[in-house]
C-alpha atoms as a printed R data frame, in Angstrom:
    type eleno elety resid chain resno       x       y      z
1   ATOM     1    CA   MET     A     1 235.172  23.975 30.284
2   ATOM     2    CA   CYS     A     2 234.335  20.598 29.094
3   ATOM     3    CA   ALA     A     3 231.143  18.736 29.644
4   ATOM     4    CA   ILE     A     4 230.719  15.041 30.137
5   ATOM     5    CA   LEU     A     5 227.271  13.783 29.380
6   ATOM     6    CA   VAL     A     6 225.860  11.031 31.462
7   ATOM     7    CA   ARG     A     7 222.664   9.573 30.220
8   ATOM     8    CA   THR     A     8 220.368   7.991 32.692
9   ATOM     9    CA   VAL     A     9 217.515   5.888 31.551
10  ATOM    10    CA   CYS     A    10 214.264   6.478 33.299
11  ATOM    11    CA   VAL     A    11 211.009   4.746 32.721
12  ATOM    12    CA   SER     A    12 209.024   7.867 32.100
13  ATOM    13    CA   GLN     A    13 211.387  10.014 30.111
14  ATOM    14    CA   PRO     A    14 215.059   9.935 29.124
15  ATOM    15    CA   LYS     A    15 217.170  12.541 30.872
16  ATOM    16    CA   ILE     A    16 220.556  13.900 30.036
17  ATOM    17    CA   ASP     A    17 222.589  15.111 32.939
18  ATOM    18    CA   THR     A    18 225.561  17.363 32.423
19  ATOM    19    CA   ILE     A    19 228.557  17.293 34.713
20  ATOM    20    CA   CYS     A    20 231.005  20.110 34.261
21  ATOM    21    CA   LEU     A    21 234.620  19.543 35.184
22  ATOM    22    CA   PRO     A    22 237.271  22.217 35.297
23  ATOM    23    CA   THR     A    23 239.465  22.352 32.217
24  ATOM    24    CA   GLN     A    24 242.616  21.925 34.269
25  ATOM    25    CA   LYS     A    25 241.334  18.648 35.709
26  ATOM    26    CA   VAL     A    26 240.381  17.372 32.261
27  ATOM    27    CA   ARG     A    27 243.849  18.237 30.947
28  ATOM    28    CA   GLU     A    28 245.386  16.403 33.898
29  ATOM    29    CA   LEU     A    29 243.209  13.373 33.199
30  ATOM    30    CA   VAL     A    30 244.226  13.363 29.513
31  ATOM    31    CA   THR     A    31 247.873  13.798 30.498
32  ATOM    32    CA   TYR     A    32 247.592  10.960 33.002
33  ATOM    33    CA   LYS     A    33 246.015   8.742 30.363
34  ATOM    34    CA   GLU     A    34 248.871   9.494 27.904
35  ATOM    35    CA   GLN     A    35 251.402   8.870 30.642
36  ATOM    36    CA   LYS     A    36 249.689   5.590 31.459
37  ATOM    37    CA   ARG     A    37 250.015   4.468 27.827
38  ATOM    38    CA   GLU     A    38 253.719   5.349 27.840
39  ATOM    39    CA   LEU     A    39 254.222   3.628 31.172
40  ATOM    40    CA   ASP     A    40 252.384   0.544 29.921
41  ATOM    41    CA   LYS     A    41 254.750   0.438 26.942
42  ATOM    42    CA   LYS     A    42 257.725   0.797 29.277
43  ATOM    43    CA   VAL     A    43 256.348  -1.979 31.502
44  ATOM    44    CA   ILE     A    44 256.084  -4.263 28.474
45  ATOM    45    CA   GLU     A    45 259.647  -3.370 27.423
46  ATOM    46    CA   LEU     A    46 260.909  -3.967 30.966
47  ATOM    47    CA   ASN     A    47 259.098  -7.303 31.166
48  ATOM    48    CA   ASN     A    48 260.734  -8.324 27.885
49  ATOM    49    CA   THR     A    49 264.102  -7.212 29.240
50  ATOM    50    CA   VAL     A    50 263.524  -9.197 32.446
51  ATOM    51    CA   PHE     A    51 262.619 -12.247 30.370
52  ATOM    52    CA   LEU     A    52 265.818 -11.911 28.321
53  ATOM    53    CA   LEU     A    53 267.908 -11.357 31.452
54  ATOM    54    CA   ASN     A    54 266.409 -14.461 33.045
55  ATOM    55    CA   ALA     A    55 267.222 -16.442 29.904
56  ATOM    56    CA   ASN     A    56 270.790 -15.093 30.004
57  ATOM    57    CA   ALA     A    57 271.035 -15.929 33.699
58  ATOM    58    CA   VAL     A    58 270.032 -19.522 32.971
59  ATOM    59    CA   ASP     A    59 272.698 -19.712 30.248
60  ATOM    60    CA   TYR     A    60 275.300 -18.243 32.595
61  ATOM    61    CA   MET     A    61 274.367 -20.720 35.317
62  ATOM    62    CA   ARG     A    62 274.820 -23.575 32.828
63  ATOM    63    CA   GLN     A    63 278.232 -22.179 31.916
64  ATOM    64    CA   VAL     A    64 279.150 -21.871 35.597
65  ATOM    65    CA   ASP     A    65 278.114 -25.483 36.161
66  ATOM    66    CA   ALA     A    66 280.191 -26.550 33.159
67  ATOM    67    CA   PHE     A    67 283.197 -24.624 34.499
68  ATOM    68    CA   ARG     A    68 282.734 -26.167 37.942
69  ATOM    69    CA   THR     A    69 282.648 -29.608 36.358
70  ATOM    70    CA   LYS     A    70 285.822 -28.821 34.420
71  ATOM    71    CA   ASP     A    71 287.450 -27.474 37.588
72  ATOM    72    CA   SER     A    72 286.489 -30.633 39.445
73  ATOM    73    CA   ILE     A    73 287.983 -32.786 36.698
74  ATOM    74    CA   ASN     A    74 291.103 -30.598 36.614
75  ATOM    75    CA   ASN     A    75 291.431 -30.870 40.392
76  ATOM    76    CA   HIS     A    76 291.276 -34.672 40.143
77  ATOM    77    CA   ILE     A    77 293.902 -34.627 37.385
78  ATOM    78    CA   GLN     A    78 296.048 -32.221 39.383
79  ATOM    79    CA   ALA     A    79 295.738 -34.425 42.478
80  ATOM    80    CA   GLY     A    80 296.868 -37.411 40.402
81  ATOM    81    CA   PHE     A    81 299.884 -35.516 39.107
82  ATOM    82    CA   THR     A    82 300.694 -34.293 42.619
83  ATOM    83    CA   ARG     A    83 300.674 -37.882 43.915
84  ATOM    84    CA   GLU     A    84 302.831 -38.918 40.979
85  ATOM    85    CA   ILE     A    85 305.303 -36.105 41.692
86  ATOM    86    CA   LEU     A    86 305.511 -37.152 45.342
87  ATOM    87    CA   LEU     A    87 306.142 -40.754 44.309
88  ATOM    88    CA   LYS     A    88 308.838 -39.634 41.868
89  ATOM    89    CA   ASN     A    89 310.456 -37.485 44.587
90  ATOM    90    CA   ASP     A    90 310.475 -40.481 46.935
91  ATOM    91    CA   GLU     A    91 311.965 -42.606 44.155
92  ATOM    92    CA   ILE     A    92 314.628 -39.956 43.502
93  ATOM    93    CA   LYS     A    93 315.462 -39.853 47.205
94  ATOM    94    CA   TYR     A    94 315.719 -43.668 47.333
95  ATOM    95    CA   LEU     A    95 317.869 -43.817 44.208
96  ATOM    96    CA   THR     A    96 320.105 -40.992 45.469
97  ATOM    97    CA   ASP     A    97 320.666 -42.899 48.703
98  ATOM    98    CA   ALA     A    98 321.364 -46.061 46.701
99  ATOM    99    CA   VAL     A    99 323.904 -44.203 44.542
100 ATOM   100    CA   LYS     A   100 325.639 -42.787 47.635
101 ATOM   101    CA   THR     A   101 325.770 -46.251 49.204
102 ATOM   102    CA   ARG     A   102 327.135 -47.703 45.969
103 ATOM   103    CA   GLU     A   103 329.778 -44.959 45.672
104 ATOM   104    CA   LYS     A   104 330.826 -45.628 49.278
105 ATOM   105    CA   TRP     A   105 331.113 -49.340 48.551
106 ATOM   106    CA   LEU     A   106 333.103 -48.607 45.361
107 ATOM   107    CA   ARG     A   107 335.547 -46.407 47.329
108 ATOM   108    CA   LYS     A   108 336.043 -49.217 49.844
109 ATOM   109    CA   GLU     A   109 336.608 -51.720 47.024
110 ATOM   110    CA   LYS     A   110 339.065 -49.337 45.361
111 ATOM   111    CA   ASN     A   111 340.966 -48.958 48.627
112 ATOM   112    CA   LYS     A   112 340.940 -52.754 49.076
113 ATOM   113    CA   LYS     A   113 342.212 -53.153 45.531
114 ATOM   114    CA   LYS     A   114 345.032 -50.681 46.182
115 ATOM   115    CA   THR     A   115 345.894 -52.384 49.456
116 ATOM   116    CA   VAL     A   116 345.843 -55.862 47.879
117 ATOM   117    CA   SER     A   117 347.899 -54.610 44.932
118 ATOM   118    CA   PHE     A   118 350.450 -53.018 47.268
119 ATOM   119    CA   LEU     A   119 350.640 -56.138 49.421
120 ATOM   120    CA   ALA     A   120 350.882 -58.374 46.343
121 ATOM   121    CA   LEU     A   121 353.683 -56.197 44.992
122 ATOM   122    CA   ALA     A   122 355.421 -56.323 48.383
123 ATOM   123    CA   ALA     A   123 354.978 -60.093 48.512
124 ATOM   124    CA   ILE     A   124 356.374 -60.477 44.982
125 ATOM   125    CA   GLY     A   125 359.244 -58.213 45.946
126 ATOM   126    CA   ALA     A   126 359.902 -60.254 49.118
127 ATOM   127    CA   VAL     A   127 359.684 -63.553 47.243
128 ATOM   128    CA   THR     A   128 362.006 -62.202 44.554
129 ATOM   129    CA   TYR     A   129 364.435 -60.965 47.212
130 ATOM   130    CA   LEU     A   130 364.362 -64.307 49.005
131 ATOM   131    CA   TYR     A   131 364.762 -66.170 45.754
132 ATOM   132    CA   ILE     A   132 367.737 -64.059 44.722
133 ATOM   133    CA   THR     A   133 369.421 -64.174 48.104
134 ATOM   134    CA   LYS     A   134 369.192 -67.895 48.623
């Protein structure tokens, strides 16, 4: 058994009162006090960890914002290239149609040239025949 002394001050005479607590309870109190110290240390460590995690979270949020900004810029660039590709595809379609039209015209001109050449040759032949026979 352990005794805790509580001193009360009286006007007439000082008294000392003794309170006896069971040993088991005193051991529990000492154990609880030691556990409280350990838990206080753990609380401090956890608070430090929370502080560091909050600092890391702020850094990660800045990085996320930077990546979102880059993505936004990349999306604008990509949209510009997409418009350019569409314009080039339209230009290719226009030029392909122009080439087909030109090839069609060239075939007609070639046929005209053949026809004119054949008729010119026939005319020369007819003139030569008429010249020889007269």
